[in-house]
C-alpha positions in Angstrom: 4.7 18.9 17.3 6.5 15.6 16.9 6.7 13.4 13.5 4.5 11.0 14.7 2.0 13.6 15.7 2.3 15.3 12.3 1.7 11.8 10.5 -1.3 11.2 12.3 -2.7 14.6 11.8 -1.9 14.0 8.1 -4.0 11.0 7.9 -6.8 12.6 9.7 -6.8 15.1 7.3 -6.8 12.8 4.3 -9.2 10.6 5.3 -11.6 13.4 6.0 -12.5 11.5 9.4 -11.4 11.5 12.9 -9.9 7.9 12.4 -7.9 6.6 15.2 -4.1 6.6 14.6 -1.8 4.7 16.6 2.0 4.3 16.3 3.2 0.9 17.2 6.5 -1.3 16.9 4.7 -3.4 14.3 6.4 -4.5 10.9 4.3 -2.7 8.6 1.6 -0.1 8.4 -2.3 -1.4 8.5 -5.9 -0.1 8.6 -8.8 -1.7 10.4 -11.7 -1.0 8.4 -14.2 -2.0 11.2 -12.6 -0.3 14.1 -11.3 2.8 11.9 -7.6 2.3 13.1 -4.8 3.5 11.3 -1.6 1.9 12.7 1.9 3.5 11.3 4.8 1.4 12.2 8.0 2.9 14.7 10.9 2.6 12.2 14.2 4.3 13.3 15.6 4.2 9.6 12.4 5.2 7.6 12.1 8.5 6.0 9.4 11.0 6.0 8.6 10.2 2.3 8.2 6.3 3.3 5.7 7.7 5.9 3.8 9.8 3.8 3.5 6.7 1.4 2.4 4.4 4.2 -0.2 7.2 5.4 -1.1 7.8 1.7 -1.7 3.9 1.2 -3.4 3.1 4.9 -5.7 6.3 4.1 -6.8 5.0 0.8 -8.2 2.0 2.6 -9.9 4.4 4.8 -11.6 6.0 2.1 -12.2 3.4 -0.5 -12.2 -0.2 1.2 -15.4 -1.2 1.7 -16.3 -3.3 4.9 -17.4 -6.4 3.5 -17.0 -9.9 3.7 -15.4 -11.3 0.3 -16.8 -14.9 0.8 -14.2 -17.7 0.1 -11.9 -15.6 -1.2 -8.2 -15.3 -0.1 -7.8 -12.4 1.7 -4.2 -12.0 0.9 -5.4 -12.1 -2.8 -8.1 -9.6 -2.4 -5.4 -7.3 -0.4 -3.5 -7.6 -3.1 -6.1 -6.1 -5.9 -7.4 -3.8 -3.3 -3.9 -2.4 -2.6 -3.4 -1.9 -6.2 -7.0 -0.4 -6.6 -6.6 2.2 -3.5 -3.2 3.5 -4.5 -4.6 4.5 -8.1 -7.5 6.2 -6.5 -5.2 8.0 -4.0 -3.0 9.5 -6.7 -6.0 10.7 -8.5 -7.5 12.5 -5.3 -4.2 13.3 -4.2 -1.8 13.9 -6.9 0.7 15.4 -4.6 1.1 12.1 -3.2 2.2 10.6 -6.8 5.9 11.4 -5.8 5.6 10.1 -2.2 4.4 6.6 -3.4 7.3 6.7 -6.3 10.0 7.8 -4.0 9.1 5.9 -1.1 8.5 2.5 -2.8 11.9 3.1 -4.4 13.5 3.4 -0.8 11.5 0.1 0.5 13.2 -1.4 -2.6 16.7 0.0 -2.0 16.2 -1.3 1.7 14.7 -4.6 0.7 11.6 -4.4 2.5 9.6 -6.7 0.4 12.6 -9.4 0.9 13.0 -10.6 -2.6 16.5 -9.2 -3.5 18.0 -12.8 -3.3 14.6 -14.7 -4.9 14.0 -15.3 -8.7 11.0 -12.9 -9.1 10.1 -14.6 -12.4 9.4 -17.7 -10.3 7.3 -16.1 -7.4 3.7 -16.5 -7.6 1.3 -14.7 -10.2 -0.4 -13.0 -7.4 3.2 -11.9 -5.9 4.4 -10.6 -8.8 1.5 -8.5 -9.5 2.0 -7.0 -5.9 5.6 -6.3 -6.1 4.7 -4.9 -9.7 2.1 -2.5 -8.2 4.4 -1.7 -5.3 6.6 0.1 -7.5 8.9 -2.5 -9.6 8.1 -2.2 -13.3 10.7 -4.6 -13.9 8.8 -7.5 -12.6 8.5 -10.3 -15.3 5.3 -12.0 -16.8 4.5 -14.1 -19.5 2.5 -12.9 -22.2 -0.8 -14.9 -20.9 -0.2 -13.5 -17.4 -0.3 -9.8 -18.8 -4.1 -9.8 -18.7 -4.0 -10.2 -15.2 -2.0 -7.2 -14.5 -4.3 -5.1 -16.7 -7.0 -6.3 -14.8 -5.5 -5.6 -11.8 -4.9 -2.3 -12.6 -8.3 -1.5 -13.8 -10.0 -2.9 -10.9 -12.6 -0.4 -10.1 -14.4 -2.1 -7.2 
């Protein structure tokens, strides 16, 4: 069984459903809540740990992201909050994934996956900094009056 098959099987087991897993040449993993389709990227340099992170993250969407319309809310904004929420839930449901999330995000940061290596992170929009913070960078700077939003994002239940 090749690595792609193994990661696809892992996703199905974690998701507790026979969702469809496809491997494509895309920039990142994604999950289609409506079609129950998990897409994993074909990257030549990513480690098994990064793939475990991607599988864990996208299965989190399969398990916990509702298929609802969020009205006029920005999809990108909702996704940042949803990512923080589902990853927290996955770490509780599958404690063994904690290490994969930690080490996988470290590897992605080292490879400048988020494209902010040459950016002044403190000048990014608050929602972008919240996203980066929950993507494994506890050094992201926040002003005192912004910390309440970071805390609320981390405590989001639905």
